[in-house]
N, C-alpha and C positions, 0 to 999 in steps of 0.2 A: 254684178253689182245686187247682192243677196238685199229685197223688200226690207224697215224695219219691220218688227213683233208688233203692228199698228191694234191690232185685235186683241194680245194678248194687253200690252199695255190698260188699252182704253176699258176692260174688263177688269183688269186687276185693280182699278181705282175707281169704279163707280163702284165692286162690288166692297173696295174699304169705305168707300162715300155712308152705302150701306149699313154698312156695323156700325159706324159714327152715328149713324142718323138713329139707329135704332138706342146703342149706347147711350144719346140726349136724350131719348125718349125714357126709360130705365132712369139715367140720373135724376130728371124730372121728377119722378113717382118716389128715388129713396129719398129724397129730402136732398139733395147736392147740387141746389141751385146754381151756388158761385159758378160750376164749372159748365153750368149747361151751354151758355152761349159761347164759349168760347168751343167747345165740343160740336155744338152745331156752325158752326163754323166752317171749322176744320171739313167737318162734312160736304159740307157748299162748294170748301174749295177742290175739293176734290173729281163731285162729283162737277165741277167746270171743267174739270182739268180733263176728265174722264169726253165730255163733250168735247174740247177741243183739239184732242187727241183725234178722234172720229174727224172733224172739220178736217184736220192734215191729211189724215188717211185720203180721204174722197179728195185733197188738191193733190194727191200724191200719186193717183196714180189719173185723175186730168192728165198730169202734165206728162205722165209714162205710158201715156195710150197710143202716142204718135208713132 
């Protein structure tokens, strides 16, 4: 059984979260305040998902290290 692509998934999620974070700052600077909260929430969700993917990766490796 091949190992799931945890590294690629967590990296992509973190990159998306970072891009959304920068978009949040840019939207706030350009006066689109009504969109800032929803984009910031999406950024936090992406970062949280990336962190949980890393936790899953660690647990997967511990489970299969025997």
